C-alpha positions in Angstrom: 40.0 29.9 9.7 39.0 33.1 8.5 41.8 36.0 7.5 42.2 38.8 10.1 42.3 42.1 9.1 46.2 42.0 8.4 45.9 39.4 6.5 43.3 40.4 4.2 45.1 43.5 3.9 48.3 41.7 3.2 47.0 39.2 0.9 45.3 41.9 -1.4 48.4 44.2 -1.5 50.9 41.5 -1.8 50.0 40.9 -5.0 50.4 44.4 -6.2 54.2 44.4 -4.6 55.4 41.1 -5.6 56.9 42.4 -8.7 59.7 44.9 -8.1 60.1 47.6 -11.0 63.0 46.1 -12.5 60.5 42.9 -12.9 62.3 40.8 -10.4 60.3 39.0 -7.6 60.5 40.3 -4.2 60.8 37.7 -1.5 58.2 37.3 1.3 60.6 39.2 4.0 60.8 42.1 2.3 57.2 42.4 1.4 56.3 41.5 4.9 58.5 44.6 5.9 56.5 47.1 3.1 53.1 45.6 4.4 53.6 46.2 7.7 55.0 49.4 7.5 52.3 50.2 5.2 49.6 48.6 7.5 51.1 50.9 10.7 50.4 54.3 8.8 47.0 53.2 7.6 44.2 55.8 9.3 41.8 54.9 11.3 39.0 55.2 9.0 41.1 52.3 6.7 42.0 50.5 9.0 38.3 49.9 10.1 37.2 49.3 6.7 39.8 46.2 6.7 38.4 45.2 10.1 35.0 45.3 9.2 35.9 43.1 6.0 37.4 40.5 8.5 34.6 40.7 10.6 32.3 40.0 7.2 34.5 37.0 6.8 34.2 36.0 10.3 30.6 36.1 10.1 30.5 34.1 6.6 32.9 31.4 8.2 30.7 30.8 11.1 27.6 30.5 9.2 29.1 28.2 6.4 30.9 26.0 9.2 28.6 26.5 12.6 30.7 23.4 14.6 34.0 25.0 13.4 36.5 25.1 16.3 40.2 26.2 16.1 42.2 23.0 17.3 46.0 23.6 16.5 48.3 20.5 16.6 50.2 20.4 19.3 54.4 21.0 18.4 56.7 18.1 19.4 60.0 19.5 20.8 61.5 22.9 19.1 62.0 21.6 15.7 63.1 19.0 13.8 65.6 16.9 15.4 66.7 13.6 14.1 64.8 11.5 16.2 61.5 12.9 14.8 62.6 13.5 11.1 61.1 10.9 8.2 64.5 9.9 7.2 65.5 8.8 10.8 62.2 6.9 11.0 63.0 4.8 7.6 65.5 2.2 6.5 67.9 5.2 5.4 68.6 6.4 2.1 67.6 2.8 0.1 63.9 4.0 1.2 64.5 7.1 -0.9 65.8 5.6 -4.0 63.4 4.6 -7.2 62.8 1.5 -7.3 61.1 1.3 -10.6 62.4 4.0 -13.0 59.9 5.7 -15.3 61.8 4.6 -18.3 
């Protein structure tokens, strides 16, 4: 799927903000808070440029994949439960053991 205006803005600016001035990596949650504030503060002209870029990407995607239709996979339940987790469908911990160690 082509990225929307917000996602294009975020991916462009995330690389710039990923490094903290102290040299530490920032957490995605903090980056999202900063970037969403910046997005909301954009002027209508700046936002229009991102919207135009998103529309350009959308048309490019439509040209490359003319028969594409977004079909999200349905979620089963509200999250991972014991009955649907991969471990519950195996024979327990024995299936997770390495059968032939690499050494």
